N, CA, C and O atoms as a printed pandas DataFrame, in Angstrom:
     atom_number atom_name residue_name chain_id  residue_number  x_coord  y_coord  z_coord
0              1         N          UNK        A               1    3.458   15.231   -6.220
1              2        CA          UNK        A               1    2.194   14.585   -5.949
2              3         C          UNK        A               1    2.421   13.086   -5.775
3              4         O          UNK        A               1    3.105   12.455   -6.580
4              5         N          UNK        A               2    1.851   12.533   -4.732
5              6        CA          UNK        A               2    2.005   11.107   -4.452
6              7         C          UNK        A               2    0.906   10.308   -5.146
7              8         O          UNK        A               2   -0.233   10.765   -5.244
8              9         N          UNK        A               3    1.249    9.115   -5.627
9             10        CA          UNK        A               3    0.225    8.283   -6.254
10            11         C          UNK        A               3   -0.802    7.836   -5.205
11            12         O          UNK        A               3   -0.472    7.700   -4.027
12            13         N          UNK        A               4   -2.022    7.614   -5.633
13            14        CA          UNK        A               4   -3.088    7.193   -4.721
14            15         C          UNK        A               4   -2.860    5.754   -4.269
15            16         O          UNK        A               4   -2.133    4.994   -4.909
16            17         N          UNK        A               5   -3.490    5.400   -3.162
17            18        CA          UNK        A               5   -3.387    4.020   -2.677
18            19         C          UNK        A               5   -4.001    3.054   -3.685
19            20         O          UNK        A               5   -3.557    1.912   -3.806
20            21         N          UNK        A               6   -5.024    3.512   -4.410
21            22        CA          UNK        A               6   -5.631    2.676   -5.437
22            23         C          UNK        A               6   -4.646    2.393   -6.577
23            24         O          UNK        A               6   -4.553    1.268   -7.069
24            25         N          UNK        A               7   -3.918    3.431   -6.985
25            26        CA          UNK        A               7   -2.945    3.254   -8.060
26            27         C          UNK        A               7   -1.806    2.338   -7.620
27            28         O          UNK        A               7   -1.387    1.454   -8.368
28            29         N          UNK        A               8   -1.316    2.550   -6.421
29            30        CA          UNK        A               8   -0.227    1.718   -5.907
30            31         C          UNK        A               8   -0.665    0.256   -5.860
31            32         O          UNK        A               8    0.087   -0.633   -6.258
32            33         N          UNK        A               9   -1.873    0.010   -5.376
33            34        CA          UNK        A               9   -2.364   -1.366   -5.316
34            35         C          UNK        A               9   -2.577   -1.935   -6.715
35            36         O          UNK        A               9   -2.283   -3.105   -6.955
36            37         N          UNK        A              10   -3.084   -1.124   -7.640
37            38        CA          UNK        A              10   -3.295   -1.587   -9.014
38            39         C          UNK        A              10   -1.983   -2.079   -9.616
39            40         O          UNK        A              10   -1.945   -3.142  -10.236
40            41         N          UNK        A              11   -0.925   -1.325   -9.441
41            42        CA          UNK        A              11    0.386   -1.722   -9.973
42            43         C          UNK        A              11    0.866   -3.002   -9.288
43            44         O          UNK        A              11    1.392   -3.905   -9.938
44            45         N          UNK        A              12    0.679   -3.067   -7.978
45            46        CA          UNK        A              12    1.050   -4.267   -7.224
46            47         C          UNK        A              12    0.277   -5.483   -7.748
47            48         O          UNK        A              12    0.859   -6.539   -7.995
48            49         N          UNK        A              13   -1.038   -5.320   -7.915
49            50        CA          UNK        A              13   -1.879   -6.407   -8.412
50            51         C          UNK        A              13   -1.455   -6.825   -9.816
51            52         O          UNK        A              13   -1.382   -8.016  -10.116
52            53         N          UNK        A              14   -1.182   -5.862  -10.662
53            54        CA          UNK        A              14   -0.721   -6.141  -12.021
54            55         C          UNK        A              14    0.559   -6.970  -12.001
55            56         O          UNK        A              14    0.664   -7.975  -12.703
56            57         N          UNK        A              15    1.525   -6.548  -11.199
57            58        CA          UNK        A              15    2.802   -7.260  -11.117
58            59         C          UNK        A              15    2.620   -8.666  -10.554
59            60         O          UNK        A              15    3.209   -9.619  -11.063
60            61         N          UNK        A              16    1.808   -8.799   -9.508
61            62        CA          UNK        A              16    1.577  -10.114   -8.903
62            63         C          UNK        A              16    0.834  -11.043   -9.847
63            64         O          UNK        A              16    1.173  -12.220   -9.963
64            65         N          UNK        A              17   -0.176  -10.517  -10.521
65            66        CA          UNK        A              17   -0.942  -11.318  -11.478
66            67         C          UNK        A              17   -0.036  -11.784  -12.612
67            68         O          UNK        A              17   -0.097  -12.942  -13.027
68            69         N          UNK        A              18    0.791  -10.897  -13.103
69            70        CA          UNK        A              18    1.714  -11.254  -14.187
70            71         C          UNK        A              18    2.666  -12.364  -13.726
71            72         O          UNK        A              18    2.888  -13.331  -14.454
72            73         N          UNK        A              19    3.216  -12.230  -12.542
73            74        CA          UNK        A              19    4.122  -13.254  -12.013
74            75         C          UNK        A              19    3.381  -14.586  -11.861
75            76         O          UNK        A              19    3.917  -15.640  -12.202
76            77         N          UNK        A              20    2.161  -14.537  -11.353
77            78        CA          UNK        A              20    1.338  -15.732  -11.157
78            79         C          UNK        A              20    1.081  -16.440  -12.492
79            80         O          UNK        A              20    1.062  -17.670  -12.548
80            81         N          UNK        A              21    0.886  -15.678  -13.545
81            82        CA          UNK        A              21    0.605  -16.234  -14.866
82            83         C          UNK        A              21    1.874  -16.539  -15.661
83            84         O          UNK        A              21    1.804  -17.127  -16.740
84            85         N          UNK        A              22    3.038  -16.140  -15.131
85            86        CA          UNK        A              22    4.293  -16.375  -15.837
86            87         C          UNK        A              22    4.470  -15.465  -17.039
87            88         O          UNK        A              22    5.085  -15.846  -18.036
88            89         N          UNK        A              23    3.919  -14.244  -16.936
89            90        CA          UNK        A              23    3.964  -13.287  -18.034
90            91         C          UNK        A              23    4.635  -11.994  -17.591
91            92         O          UNK        A              23    4.861  -11.770  -16.401
92            93         N          UNK        A              24    4.946  -11.157  -18.557
93            94        CA          UNK        A              24    5.453   -9.822  -18.273
94            95         C          UNK        A              24    4.273   -8.904  -17.962
95            96         O          UNK        A              24    3.208   -9.031  -18.566
96            97         N          UNK        A              25    4.463   -7.985  -17.026
97            98        CA          UNK        A              25    3.396   -7.057  -16.643
98            99         C          UNK        A              25    2.916   -6.237  -17.839
99           100         O          UNK        A              25    1.723   -5.961  -17.964
100          101         N          UNK        A              26    3.822   -5.856  -18.700
101          102        CA          UNK        A              26    3.456   -5.075  -19.895
102          103         C          UNK        A              26    2.470   -5.853  -20.771
103          104         O          UNK        A              26    1.510   -5.286  -21.292
104          105         N          UNK        A              27    2.712   -7.136  -20.925
105          106        CA          UNK        A              27    1.833   -7.990  -21.721
106          107         C          UNK        A              27    0.461   -8.119  -21.065
107          108         O          UNK        A              27   -0.564   -8.071  -21.745
108          109         N          UNK        A              28    0.445   -8.282  -19.752
109          110        CA          UNK        A              28   -0.819   -8.398  -19.025
110          111         C          UNK        A              28   -1.618   -7.104  -19.162
111          112         O          UNK        A              28   -2.818   -7.144  -19.437
112          113         N          UNK        A              29   -0.968   -5.968  -18.975
113          114        CA          UNK        A              29   -1.660   -4.688  -19.091
114          115         C          UNK        A              29   -2.227   -4.512  -20.499
115          116         O          UNK        A              29   -3.344   -4.019  -20.662
116          117         N          UNK        A              30   -1.477   -4.904  -21.494
117          118        CA          UNK        A              30   -1.952   -4.812  -22.874
118          119         C          UNK        A              30   -3.213   -5.677  -23.059
119          120         O          UNK        A              30   -4.179   -5.250  -23.692
120          121         N          UNK        A              31   -3.188   -6.875  -22.508
121          122        CA          UNK        A              31   -4.352   -7.764  -22.593
122          123         C          UNK        A              31   -5.552   -7.150  -21.873
123          124         O          UNK        A              31   -6.667   -7.172  -22.393
124          125         N          UNK        A              32   -5.325   -6.605  -20.687
125          126        CA          UNK        A              32   -6.416   -5.970  -19.945
126          127         C          UNK        A              32   -7.009   -4.812  -20.746
127          128         O          UNK        A              32   -8.226   -4.630  -20.781
128          129         N          UNK        A              33   -6.141   -4.036  -21.384
129          130        CA          UNK        A              33   -6.629   -2.915  -22.202
130          131         C          UNK        A              33   -7.429   -3.422  -23.398
131          132         O          UNK        A              33   -8.492   -2.885  -23.711
132          133         N          UNK        A              34   -6.922   -4.449  -24.061
133          134        CA          UNK        A              34   -7.608   -5.004  -25.235
134          135         C          UNK        A              34   -8.998   -5.522  -24.872
135          136         O          UNK        A              34   -9.922   -5.453  -25.682
136          137         N          UNK        A              35   -9.139   -6.033  -23.669
137          138        CA          UNK        A              35  -10.425   -6.568  -23.214
138          139         C          UNK        A              35  -11.295   -5.495  -22.533
139          140         O          UNK        A              35  -12.446   -5.752  -22.180
140          141         N          UNK        A              36  -10.741   -4.315  -22.359
141          142        CA          UNK        A              36  -11.500   -3.219  -21.768
142          143         C          UNK        A              36  -11.823   -3.393  -20.295
143          144         O          UNK        A              36  -12.878   -2.961  -19.831
144          145         N          UNK        A              37  -10.913   -4.026  -19.555
145          146        CA          UNK        A              37  -11.195   -4.293  -18.138
146          147         C          UNK        A              37  -10.301   -3.511  -17.172
147          148         O          UNK        A              37  -10.404   -3.704  -15.961
148          149         N          UNK        A              38   -9.449   -2.655  -17.665
149          150        CA          UNK        A              38   -8.535   -1.917  -16.791
150          151         C          UNK        A              38   -9.309   -1.113  -15.752
151          152         O          UNK        A              38   -9.015   -1.200  -14.560
152          153         N          UNK        A              39  -10.290   -0.335  -16.187
153          154        CA          UNK        A              39  -11.054    0.482  -15.249
154          155         C          UNK        A              39  -11.830   -0.378  -14.262
155          156         O          UNK        A              39  -11.919   -0.044  -13.080
156          157         N          UNK        A              40  -12.387   -1.473  -14.737
157          158        CA          UNK        A              40  -13.112   -2.380  -13.835
158          159         C          UNK        A              40  -12.196   -2.914  -12.743
159          160         O          UNK        A              40  -12.558   -2.920  -11.566
160          161         N          UNK        A              41  -11.015   -3.361  -13.134
161          162        CA          UNK        A              41  -10.056   -3.896  -12.169
162          163         C          UNK        A              41   -9.623   -2.795  -11.199
163          164         O          UNK        A              41   -9.545   -3.030   -9.993
164          165         N          UNK        A              42   -9.346   -1.621  -11.706
165          166        CA          UNK        A              42   -8.917   -0.491  -10.864
166          167         C          UNK        A              42   -9.991   -0.157   -9.829
167          168         O          UNK        A              42   -9.680    0.099   -8.666
168          169         N          UNK        A              43  -11.245   -0.161  -10.252
169          170        CA          UNK        A              43  -12.347    0.198   -9.351
170          171         C          UNK        A              43  -12.666   -0.888   -8.332
171          172         O          UNK        A              43  -13.419   -0.645   -7.388
172          173         N          UNK        A              44  -12.111   -2.072   -8.505
173          174        CA          UNK        A              44  -12.339   -3.157   -7.551
174          175         C          UNK        A              44  -11.425   -3.074   -6.338
175          176         O          UNK        A              44  -11.441   -3.967   -5.492
176          177         N          UNK        A              45  -10.631   -2.016   -6.242
177          178        CA          UNK        A              45   -9.718   -1.834   -5.119
178          179         C          UNK        A              45  -10.362   -2.109   -3.764
179          180         O          UNK        A              45   -9.769   -2.825   -2.958
180          181         N          UNK        A              46  -11.564   -1.567   -3.472
181          182        CA          UNK        A              46  -12.140   -1.792   -2.141
182          183         C          UNK        A              46  -12.311   -3.272   -1.792
183          184         O          UNK        A              46  -12.323   -3.638   -0.617
184          185         N          UNK        A              47  -12.442   -4.107   -2.797
185          186        CA          UNK        A              47  -12.631   -5.538   -2.576
186          187         C          UNK        A              47  -11.316   -6.309   -2.667
187          188         O          UNK        A              47  -11.004   -7.131   -1.805
188          189         N          UNK        A              48  -10.558   -6.033   -3.714
189          190        CA          UNK        A              48   -9.340   -6.797   -3.960
190          191         C          UNK        A              48   -8.281   -6.603   -2.874
191          192         O          UNK        A              48   -7.553   -7.544   -2.557
192          193         N          UNK        A              49   -8.182   -5.426   -2.310
193          194        CA          UNK        A              49   -7.084   -5.198   -1.371
194          195         C          UNK        A              49   -7.320   -5.835   -0.003
195          196         O          UNK        A              49   -6.410   -5.865    0.826
196          197         N          UNK        A              50   -8.525   -6.342    0.244
197          198        CA          UNK        A              50   -8.806   -6.958    1.543
198          199         C          UNK        A              50   -8.988   -8.470    1.453
199          200         O          UNK        A              50   -9.228   -9.125    2.467
200          201         N          UNK        A              51   -8.876   -9.022    0.264
201          202        CA          UNK        A              51   -9.064  -10.459    0.119
202          203         C          UNK        A              51   -7.789  -11.109   -0.386
203          204         O          UNK        A              51   -6.844  -10.427   -0.785
204          205         N          UNK        A              52   -7.772  -12.411   -0.364
205          206        CA          UNK        A              52   -6.646  -13.171   -0.895
206          207         C          UNK        A              52   -6.473  -12.819   -2.373
207          208         O          UNK        A              52   -7.448  -12.771   -3.123
208          209         N          UNK        A              53   -5.242  -12.577   -2.782
209          210        CA          UNK        A              53   -5.003  -12.179   -4.172
210          211         C          UNK        A              53   -5.466  -13.228   -5.175
211          212         O          UNK        A              53   -5.826  -12.888   -6.302
212          213         N          UNK        A              54   -5.461  -14.482   -4.785
213          214        CA          UNK        A              54   -5.909  -15.516   -5.715
214          215         C          UNK        A              54   -7.389  -15.351   -6.052
215          216         O          UNK        A              54   -7.816  -15.722   -7.146
216          217         N          UNK        A              55   -8.169  -14.805   -5.138
217          218        CA          UNK        A              55   -9.567  -14.498   -5.451
218          219         C          UNK        A              55   -9.631  -13.413   -6.517
219          220         O          UNK        A              55  -10.458  -13.477   -7.427
220          221         N          UNK        A              56   -8.764  -12.425   -6.405
221          222        CA          UNK        A              56   -8.705  -11.364   -7.414
222          223         C          UNK        A              56   -8.270  -11.945   -8.759
223          224         O          UNK        A              56   -8.819  -11.583   -9.799
224          225         N          UNK        A              57   -7.287  -12.842   -8.739
225          226        CA          UNK        A              57   -6.829  -13.457   -9.990
226          227         C          UNK        A              57   -7.984  -14.197  -10.669
227          228         O          UNK        A              57   -8.186  -14.077  -11.877
228          229         N          UNK        A              58   -8.732  -14.958   -9.882
229          230        CA          UNK        A              58   -9.873  -15.695  -10.445
230          231         C          UNK        A              58  -10.904  -14.728  -11.025
231          232         O          UNK        A              58  -11.455  -14.966  -12.100
232          233         N          UNK        A              59  -11.155  -13.649  -10.310
233          234        CA          UNK        A              59  -12.111  -12.656  -10.779
234          235         C          UNK        A              59  -11.633  -12.013  -12.077
235          236         O          UNK        A              59  -12.419  -11.820  -13.004
236          237         N          UNK        A              60  -10.362  -11.686  -12.141
237          238        CA          UNK        A              60   -9.791  -11.081  -13.355
238          239         C          UNK        A              60   -9.898  -12.054  -14.523
239          240         O          UNK        A              60  -10.233  -11.655  -15.639
240          241         N          UNK        A              61   -9.617  -13.314  -14.271
241          242        CA          UNK        A              61   -9.760  -14.329  -15.347
242          243         C          UNK        A              61  -11.205  -14.366  -15.840
243          244         O          UNK        A              61  -11.446  -14.455  -17.044
244          245         N          UNK        A              62  -12.164  -14.299  -14.922
245          246        CA          UNK        A              62  -13.577  -14.287  -15.305
246          247         C          UNK        A              62  -13.913  -13.025  -16.110
247          248         O          UNK        A              62  -14.644  -13.096  -17.098
248          249         N          UNK        A              63  -13.384  -11.882  -15.691
249          250        CA          UNK        A              63  -13.616  -10.640  -16.427
250          251         C          UNK        A              63  -13.085  -10.741  -17.846
251          252         O          UNK        A              63  -13.750  -10.327  -18.796
252          253         N          UNK        A              64  -11.893  -11.287  -17.988
253          254        CA          UNK        A              64  -11.291  -11.443  -19.316
254          255         C          UNK        A              64  -12.125  -12.360  -20.198
255          256         O          UNK        A              64  -12.274  -12.122  -21.396
256          257         N          UNK        A              65  -12.663  -13.403  -19.595
257          258        CA          UNK        A              65  -13.487  -14.332  -20.361
258          259         C          UNK        A              65  -14.802  -13.676  -20.806
259          260         O          UNK        A              65  -15.285  -13.915  -21.913
260          261         N          UNK        A              66  -15.362  -12.856  -19.934
261          262        CA          UNK        A              66  -16.643  -12.198  -20.240
262          263         C          UNK        A              66  -16.487  -11.016  -21.179
263          264         O          UNK        A              66  -17.432  -10.660  -21.883
264          265         N          UNK        A              67  -15.316  -10.405  -21.203
265          266        CA          UNK        A              67  -15.081   -9.208  -22.010
266          267         C          UNK        A              67  -14.059   -9.504  -23.105
267          268         O          UNK        A              67  -13.001   -8.879  -23.167
268          269         N          UNK        A              68  -14.379  -10.434  -23.938
269          270        CA          UNK        A              68  -13.492  -10.764  -25.056
270          271         C          UNK        A              68  -13.335   -9.538  -25.947
271          272         O          UNK        A              68  -14.316   -8.924  -26.367
272          273         N          UNK        A              69  -12.059   -9.191  -26.229
273          274        CA          UNK        A              69  -11.733   -8.030  -27.037
274          275         C          UNK        A              69  -12.400   -8.052  -28.336
275          276         O          UNK        A              69  -12.223   -7.134  -29.136
C-alpha cells in the first residue's frame, strides 16, 4: 500500500519546518502532539501544498500559540 499524498506532504512539511526552526523532526512532532495540532496540520494539506511553505510555518506557529498544551 502506498502512502497518501497528504501523508507524504505532511512528512515533507514536518521535515522542512524542523529544518527551518533548527530542530529535529522528532522534537517538532512531539511538540505538535503535545499541543494537539497534528490533525489540524494534516488536514490543512489542501491549503499548505499550494502556498509558500513560509506561510504554512507562520500558520503552524499561530496554531501552537493558540493551542498551548
